[in-house]
Every structure is written in structure tokens, then in C-alpha cells.
SEVOTOR-602678 format. One line per 2 residues: number of its first residue (from 1); their letters; for each residue x, y, z of C-alpha. Coordinates in steps of 0.001 Angstrom, whole numbers, plus 500000, padded with zeros to 6 digits. Example, Ala and Ser with C-alpha at 12.3 -4.5 7.8 and 13.67 -1.06 7.14 Angstrom:
BEGIN
1	as	512300,495500,507800  513670,498940,507140;
***
This chain:
BEGIN
1	xx	500019,499948,499987  502905,502324,500744;
3	xx	504429,501858,497180  500883,502642,495647;
5	xx	500759,506105,497676  504499,506890,496663;
7	xx	503408,506080,492966  500267,508165,493408;
9	xx	502171,511142,494863  504906,511007,492091;
11	xx	502711,510477,489157  498989,511461,489731;
13	xx	499926,513894,492375  502107,515968,489925;
15	xx	499094,516269,487616  496955,517812,490229;
17	xx	499943,520090,491178  500122,521020,487858;
19	xx	496619,521681,487470  496526,523810,490746;
21	xx	499814,525791,489345  497523,526926,486447;
23	xx	495146,528774,488684  497862,529918,490935;
25	xx	499591,531388,487730  496405,533043,486626;
27	xx	496085,534570,489829  499685,535773,489889;
29	xx	499000,536935,486356  496080,539163,487682;
31	xx	497858,540061,490500  500922,541548,488707;
33	xx	498632,542889,486051  496519,544932,488385;
35	xx	499023,545663,491277  499545,549345,490653;
37	xx	501021,550145,494130  503809,547670,493383;
39	xx	504345,549039,489867  504458,552691,491161;
41	xx	507251,551606,493734  509309,550261,490857;
43	xx	508868,553371,488966  510062,555294,492141;
45	xx	513226,553288,492307  514140,554189,488752;
47	xx	512920,557770,488733  516105,559436,489550;
49	xx	517960,557692,486851  515527,558134,483933;
51	xx	516387,560392,481180  513642,562480,479373;
53	xx	513303,560037,476477  513270,557196,478895;
55	xx	510458,558902,480769  508599,559044,477468;
57	xx	509137,555353,476813  507953,554427,480209;
59	xx	504757,556428,479658  504053,554682,476459;
61	xx	504731,551189,477939  502344,551967,480779;
63	xx	499652,553236,478403  499971,550066,476122;
65	xx	499565,548048,479419  496656,549939,480503;
67	xx	494974,549518,477143  495556,545771,477357;
69	xx	494088,545409,480799  490900,547315,479651;
71	xx	490811,544807,476713  491212,541901,478715;
73	xx	488360,542721,481382  486149,544045,478414;
75	xx	486621,540401,476759  485851,538596,479878;
77	xx	482755,540680,480488  481407,539895,477140;
79	xx	482184,536170,477362  480225,535934,480461;
81	xx	477389,538255,479168  477141,535702,476125;
83	xx	477380,532680,478238  474581,533611,480671;
85	xx	472419,535594,478311  469854,532792,477741;
87	xx	469989,530981,481186  467002,530594,483057;
89	xx	466208,529070,486496  465055,525322,486446;
91	xx	462210,526575,488136  461015,529170,485323;
93	xx	461771,526239,482809  459411,524127,484272;
95	xx	456801,526724,484425  457275,527407,480551;
97	xx	457206,523654,479724  453957,523427,481601;
99	xx	452569,526526,480002  453313,525082,476336;
101	xx	451717,521559,477387  448689,523738,478680;
103	xx	448326,525504,475386  448423,522300,473373;
105	xx	445691,520909,475256  443544,524002,474822;
107	xx	444322,523780,471023  443040,520298,470957;
109	xx	439843,521167,472746  439387,524208,470515;
111	xx	439717,521744,467472  437326,519233,468902;
113	xx	434732,521980,469564  435070,523523,466135;
115	xx	434570,520120,464333  431434,519373,466595;
117	xx	429975,522849,465669  430707,522353,461958;
119	xx	429334,518773,462004  426011,520617,463397;
121	xx	425964,523115,460929  426365,520217,457973;
123	xx	423594,518304,459492  421350,521228,459798;
125	xx	421872,522043,456066  420880,518520,455225;
127	xx	424551,517519,453968  423784,513743,454128;
129	xx	425991,510660,454205  427612,511781,450854;
131	xx	430097,514228,452758  433184,512906,454358;
133	xx	432747,512703,458184  434656,515007,460434;
135	xx	437375,513882,462528  438056,514865,466238;
137	xx	440756,514201,468892  442821,511355,468341;
139	xx	441082,510665,464820  442306,514106,463847;
141	xx	445897,513554,465013  445838,510127,463133;
143	xx	444991,511920,459892  447733,514410,460208;
145	xx	450287,511816,460746  449111,510081,457531;
147	xx	448632,513230,455433  451403,512453,453333;
149	xx	450115,509089,452263  449133,509433,448522;
151	xx	445753,509389,447479  443662,509514,444555;
153	xx	441976,512800,443640  438229,512006,443475;
155	xx	437445,515407,442047  437482,515242,438329;
157	xx	436151,517383,435298  432827,515357,435337;
159	xx	432272,515913,438886  430026,518660,440313;
161	xx	431701,522066,441296  433300,522076,444580;
163	xx	432864,524786,447053  436355,526527,447143;
165	xx	436194,527440,450710  436088,523721,451331;
167	xx	439266,523012,449240  443004,523826,450365;
169	xx	443308,525305,446929  440769,528227,446807;
171	xx	442005,529771,443423  442673,526587,441789;
173	xx	439150,525224,442546  437502,528319,441576;
175	xx	439346,527837,438004  437878,524155,438045;
177	xx	434428,525589,438585  434581,528390,435888;
179	xx	435749,525750,433095  433296,523172,434338;
181	xx	430215,525501,434153  430904,528929,432166;
183	xx	433824,528408,429583  432933,528622,426081;
185	xx	435948,527867,423690  436592,530609,421095;
187	xx	436326,530064,417401  440088,530051,416428;
189	xx	441518,531421,413202  443239,528724,411471;
191	xx	444032,530329,408231  446400,533163,409292;
193	xx	450220,532812,408408  453219,533859,410586;
195	xx	453926,536805,408437  450037,537910,408377;
197	xx	450237,537159,412246  453199,539641,412628;
199	xx	451674,542393,410276  448308,542168,412107;
201	xx	449864,542160,415749  451882,545392,414890;
203	xx	448736,547141,413403  446792,546157,416336;
205	xx	449125,547650,418893  449537,550531,416955;
207	xx	445778,551387,416251  444066,550093,419501;
209	xx	446879,550403,422109  448965,553245,420804;
211	xx	452019,550990,421056  454603,551070,418421;
213	xx	456825,548666,417456  459410,548243,414589;
215	xx	458261,545033,412357  461587,543435,412585;
217	xx	461168,543368,416467  457741,541923,416306;
219	xx	459282,539162,413864  462079,538551,416505;
221	xx	459708,538162,419368  457134,535766,417275;
223	xx	459941,533744,416094  461471,533539,419421;
225	xx	458502,531580,420654  459068,529048,418023;
227	xx	462689,528495,419234  462331,528554,422967;
229	xx	459906,528725,425893  461781,531605,427641;
231	xx	462175,535148,426292  464152,537736,427757;
233	xx	463313,541496,426943  466156,543799,428272;
235	xx	466855,547481,427900  466449,550898,429613;
237	xx	463150,551759,430960  460277,553092,428890;
239	xx	461207,550973,425845  458227,548527,426051;
241	xx	459776,545637,427731  456437,544761,429565;
243	xx	454038,546271,427119  455162,544132,424091;
245	xx	453907,540837,425657  451135,542567,427235;
247	xx	449975,543794,423845  450553,540237,422657;
249	xx	447920,538872,425123  445342,541479,424245;
251	xx	446022,540628,420273  445164,537021,420884;
253	xx	442224,537393,423425  444245,535826,426179;
255	xx	445387,538485,428756  449141,538181,429851;
257	xx	449831,537192,433335  452225,539695,435013;
259	xx	454174,538437,438084  456277,541072,439893;
261	xx	459388,539622,441085  460337,540759,444535;
263	xx	463868,541286,445639  463589,538618,448563;
265	xx	463038,535764,446280  465444,532969,446770;
267	xx	463556,529703,446299  460653,527745,444225;
269	xx	458001,528631,446712  457997,532245,445674;
271	xx	456685,530995,442206  454641,528074,443105;
273	xx	453315,528756,446799  453357,526416,449792;
275	xx	451145,524618,452187  450368,526780,455345;
277	xx	450202,524285,458328  448567,526785,460397;
279	xx	445495,527590,458056  445630,524181,456614;
281	xx	445557,525948,453060  447607,526087,450159;
283	xx	449071,529677,449618  448527,529820,445843;
285	xx	450546,532315,443692  449522,534239,440566;
287	xx	452309,532219,438756  450847,528851,439873;
289	xx	447167,529907,438964  448368,530863,435577;
291	xx	450047,527540,434876  447325,525634,436126;
293	xx	444588,527602,434189  446615,527284,430950;
295	xx	445773,523517,430987  442257,524292,430597;
297	xx	442359,526284,427114  444566,526133,423907;
299	xx	445278,529909,423269  448677,530869,423616;
301	xx	449420,532458,427012  452355,534397,428206;
303	xx	453497,534842,431861  455790,537702,432484;
305	xx	458354,537781,435166  458552,541641,435514;
307	xx	461864,543011,436858  463312,539419,436506;
309	xx	466608,540205,437858  465892,542326,440851;
311	xx	466352,538892,442431  468832,536258,441631;
313	xx	466925,534463,438731  469026,531175,439064;
315	xx	467566,530842,442662  463957,531074,442371;
317	xx	463553,529952,438661  466287,527227,438750;
319	xx	463660,524463,438741  461736,525708,436083;
321	xx	464615,525837,433826  465539,522355,434490;
323	xx	461974,521234,433703  461858,523079,430346;
325	xx	465107,521448,429328  463460,517949,429646;
327	xx	463136,516368,425893  459489,514771,426718;
329	xx	456831,517241,427297  455024,514691,429689;
331	xx	457819,515412,432028  457151,518939,432232;
333	xx	455450,519047,435875  455742,520896,438967;
335	xx	455277,519260,442335  453334,521124,444758;
337	xx	451888,518865,447091  453057,515509,448577;
339	xx	449630,513849,448399  446400,514578,446796;
341	xx	443092,515023,448752  439686,514197,447690;
343	xx	438598,517682,446949  441805,518872,445447;
345	xx	441544,520587,441964  440798,518488,439145;
347	xx	444146,518745,437195  446394,517885,440045;
349	xx	447756,514536,439370  449945,512737,441964;
351	xx	450318,516146,443602  451898,517703,440327;
353	xx	450729,520397,438056  451312,519949,434265;
355	xx	453092,522739,432411  451204,522691,429090;
357	xx	452646,523702,425706  450595,526739,425251;
359	xx	452516,528790,428053  455716,530946,427341;
361	xx	457807,532714,429953  458948,536526,429325;
363	xx	461289,538088,431666  461965,541764,431723;
365	xx	465356,542948,432585  466919,546335,433643;
367	xx	470782,546364,434094  471367,548930,436724;
369	xx	472915,549132,440157  469735,547699,441747;
371	xx	469801,544344,439952  471707,541427,439636;
373	xx	473693,540005,436779  471871,537231,434911;
375	xx	473831,533680,434830  474777,532240,431714;
377	xx	472730,529332,432163  469437,531430,432024;
379	xx	470865,533210,428853  471720,530048,427104;
381	xx	468069,528625,427517  466294,531620,426519;
383	xx	466327,534166,423459  467295,537581,424738;
385	xx	465990,540823,422836  467365,544217,423390;
387	xx	464815,547153,423587  467135,550112,423557;
389	xx	464790,552665,421889  461021,553489,421057;
391	xx	459960,553132,417677  458271,556304,415761;
393	xx	454431,556495,415940  452659,555521,412781;
395	xx	449232,555283,411281  448620,551607,411439;
397	xx	445837,549721,409813  442980,549047,412411;
399	xx	442898,545428,413386  440568,543613,415537;
401	xx	442094,541010,418016  441761,537401,416978;
403	xx	441798,534073,418475  444517,531923,417424;
405	xx	445159,528411,418893  448548,527337,420139;
407	xx	448145,524039,418033  448006,526250,414875;
409	xx	450958,528320,415977  452968,525202,416815;
411	xx	452003,523788,413423  453154,526906,411808;
413	xx	456403,526852,413447  456951,523120,412347;
415	xx	456039,523946,408701  458468,526742,408650;
417	xx	461370,524505,410084  460805,522134,407219;
419	xx	460296,524697,404531  463167,527125,405562;
421	xx	466079,525126,406997  469427,526987,407567;
423	xx	471099,526764,404151  474225,524749,404012;
425	xx	476229,527813,402961  475335,529521,406257;
427	xx	476070,526466,408334  479556,526363,406869;
429	xx	480047,529919,407626  478848,529352,411109;
431	xx	481448,526740,411376  484192,529153,410272;
433	xx	482904,531809,412920  482918,528995,415478;
435	xx	486371,528127,414759  487475,531693,414864;
437	xx	485980,532373,418112  487478,529369,419679;
439	xx	491069,530077,418343  491087,533991,419270;
441	xx	488690,534314,422237  488411,530845,423885;
443	xx	484806,530512,423417  482489,528203,421723;
445	xx	478825,527881,420343  477646,524874,422050;
447	xx	474913,522404,420670  472177,524235,422417;
449	xx	472898,527569,420399  473115,525618,417434;
451	xx	469779,524058,417910  468279,527359,418713;
453	xx	469853,528881,415550  468201,525961,413499;
455	xx	464804,526640,415087  464941,530453,415076;
457	xx	465996,531135,411571  463223,529325,409689;
459	xx	460546,530752,412112  461926,534320,411298;
461	xx	461804,533729,407495  458147,532380,407906;
463	xx	457565,535794,409639  458698,537582,406772;
465	xx	462288,538396,407650  465568,536910,405765;
467	xx	468054,534316,406787  471011,536703,407126;
469	xx	468834,538904,409576  468102,535906,411664;
471	xx	471765,534705,411570  473041,538290,412532;
473	xx	470324,538550,415341  471180,535160,416836;
475	xx	475034,535759,416601  474690,538949,418306;
477	xx	472527,537720,421028  473868,534275,421730;
479	xx	477517,534426,420883  478708,537999,421311;
481	xx	476928,538271,424471  479471,535810,425794;
483	xx	482183,538411,425065  480954,540405,428081;
485	xx	482656,537946,430489  486047,538812,428629;
487	xx	488736,541660,429640  487110,544024,427030;
489	xx	489698,546711,427607  492535,544291,426470;
491	xx	490769,542849,423264  489608,545794,421546;
493	xx	491923,545141,418697  490742,541743,418403;
495	xx	487279,542966,418219  487924,545027,415416;
497	xx	489577,542100,413647  486496,539992,414199;
499	xx	484381,542748,412867  486611,542622,409735;
501	xx	486160,538706,409633  482558,538998,409781;
503	xx	482371,541384,406727  484634,538890,404873;
505	xx	482705,536074,405541  479076,537108,405280;
507	xx	479603,540323,403101  480229,543937,403797;
509	xx	477800,545574,406084  475569,542625,406204;
511	xx	476057,541862,409961  474647,545026,411079;
513	xx	473342,543931,414549  476779,542321,415313;
515	xx	479003,545200,414274  476686,547623,416442;
517	xx	476966,545117,419470  480945,544877,418786;
519	xx	481163,548836,418916  479393,548722,422209;
521	xx	481797,546275,423583  484712,548246,422325;
523	xx	483591,551329,424353  483061,549151,427396;
525	x	486046,549727,429948;
***
């Protein structure tokens, strides 16, 4: 036993002594740190022998020491304040827990009483056995636990209208009721061509809305609808970015939906809404309502994302970008609920809403200090159109709005792609441009851009334009736009050479839009 105590004293005892020495050292540290009488005695011992410079140095040393002392104690105070800020006594904690449990019991009793009153009201109204029975108490809790089990939607197009107040989707159920009871499909114009469509649209906007647009701009816009599902209108304020798609909706007798983007948007729920657990209702958005309603009619419909880049587009619109890239249109669906309830809207299938092919998305963009830069992946999937000036007013022929079905428009786009494919001569020249851009600027077209060119050019020709105009537009908006990511101040000479290359390849002064864009790039520092 003596041997163990000797071992304990020599080994474990040293650990304890070292531990105690830590606190002794801290005590000595603070003792020396704040022992000002001792410090004054030391200064008095050296006072007679210190020179003027040494007195200055002594003063500075003590000031630094004083600052260090204050800093240490302020840090200790803040640390203690942070550690004990949220501490409450065990007694108060137990009281809070009891209050929470009491409130939970009161909520359950209130729900129970609410359900009894509602059941009595339904009985008075003669609801009968056809209505689902209300759940109370433990039954309600059981239903909440199984709320995410998929069910089949018993509400269908053939079923009677549903009271919107009884559905968690008030607006979508209201849409169902309208198309079940009141909607009459219009008589569509199935004879109009794309060229006539553009001419009539321009004259309609001028004669009835007093909105004036160049004919080429109208052709660019309509042809873009045949090449992509997303169109971006960008430029300074007052040039008609929002009014152009608005006028389009008036022209085809299907008003455009305007969704005002907010600066705080960061996720998908800003567009599609969300289920509110407190109200037991779905918070529906204008965007979701428009997408859902488009499934009921065949008119072309435009949804405007106004001030699209006042928030980061790739945050709140990322899912839609991915969905529209899917090759099969049957896969164009947005999930809005984990399960379908019996009285949910008719067109919700498996918790998802289909994105029909009669809807296009138009984003308006202002490039200023209050907005964000749009990511390349957004531009690559869209057709950007610049509106930098207002067209001159003119006397347009009076034109009435007309109903044109999406099926007819898609058929016209498909016919154009068969009748006016990009010529082999232009394809060869585009290959030369691609090689030049890769060699001199380390950029490339990509398959997506070539596909968009192949879709846009025929549609633009069918709208009344020329092939070289369409190529000029697409090269400027889809290829030269990528130059903005380069160090433009160091490649001005290369840009001049590229402009000369375009003249040699396509003909002098043929690529007007491209050369104007290059001039803008050269002026950018």
C-alpha cells in the first residue's frame, strides 16, 4: 500500500499540482496585472536615473499595458454575458414547459369543439352521408400523421363544382368551377400565316393600344416563341419591355399574366406557393394559378416575370429552367403537394401540375445598380431581345384582336422549320465563325445555341424576315453576348479584327446587329 501512495504522489499528484499551478499562475498574472502600488514603487526606484526619452518610453509602455488590461476585462465581461444571456432558472423552465403543454391541450379542445359545431351545421343543412365525416380528437391526430400518404383525387372534370372554401386550393378550385360551368371555347383563326400574324399584331398594337414597334422587333419576338420557351426582354426603362408581351395577350384574346418579382425571392416557393400548416390552406401564387389554368384552354399564353433580375434568377427559377430542358413534354410537371386530397383541384395529378405547351415565359430585365447579373445558364436557355429605343409612331391599319390556337401556331412553326431550314452555305460560315471564336477568344457556340439557331432562323423567315437577318440577330444575342465576360479593355483590337472577319465571311455591312454590338463592347472599359 505504501508503494501505491508513493506512486500516486509522484505521478498523479504531479498532475494535480500542475493543475493547481495553472490557477496559481492565473492568480499571479492578474495580481501583477492590476497591482498598481507595486508598479509605482518600481517606477520610484528608477525615477532619479531616467532621462527624458526614457520617461516618454515608460509612459508609452504603461499606456499600452493599461489598454491591454481594459481589453482583457472587456473581453471577459462579454464572454460571461454571452454565456449567461439565455440561462433561466430550472423553476422558470418547468413553468414554461407546463404553459406550453397547457396551450397544446387548449388547442386540441378548441379543434374538437370547432369540428362538433361544423358537423352540427352540416347536419342542419342536410349534407347527408355523401360528405366525408369530420374527425375529432385522436382521429384528427391520426389523419395529420398520415397526411403525406398518396391518395387518388376524386374531384374530376365530370364531377359537380366544389365549394372553393372547402378546398385547400381556393383559387385553383375556382378555376375548375369556371371551366366546368361557364367556359365556351373561342372560334380560332386557322388560316393566318406567321407573316400575317406579325403584320396584324403590329397594326393592332398601334391602332388600338397606341404602342408602336418596328416590324423586325415583332418578327424577332414571334420567332423566339418558336425557338424557346423563355424570352428575355432587356433594355432601359420606357422602351416597351412589359408592354410588348402585354399587347400580345390583348391581340390573341388571352390576357398576359404579370408576376412582379420581389427582391427577397430565393427559392421555388416564391413562384409555386406552399402549404400553410397553420391555416391548412395552400398559399397559391399568381404564377401557379396561370400555369394551372393554361391546362384548360388552347390559346397561347404569356407569363411575364417583371423585373426578373431584381432577385437572383437562378435561385427562384432554377427548377423551371431544368423542367423546360426535359425532352419529353410529359415530364414538364411541377410538384406542389406531397399527396392529393379528395377535394383537390381536378388537374392535380399525383401532387403535380402539368406545364402545358401553350405557355411561354417572358422576363423583363433592367441592367442597373439595383439588379443582379443574369447567369449564363439562364441566357443560354432563353432568347434575349434588346429594346434600347422606342419606335416612331405611325398610322397603322385598324385590326381587331383574333383568337389563334397554340396548336395552329406550333403547326406554323413546324412547317417553317421544314420549308426554310438553315442553308448549308450559312452552316459552313457558322462553322468558320465557331473556329475563329475558339481560336481567338477561347469561346464556343455549344449544341444548345446551334439548335436554337436551327429553330429560330426558319421561324423568322416565315414571319417575313431574311435568313441573314436571323443569323445576324442570333450571333449577336447568343454568341457576342458571351464576350462580356472577357477583359474587354485588352481585346479591343481583336474585336476590330473579328468585325472585319464577319465582313469577309458574310459580306460587307451585312451583319449590322453584330457590328453595332461589337462597337458597344469596344466602348466598355
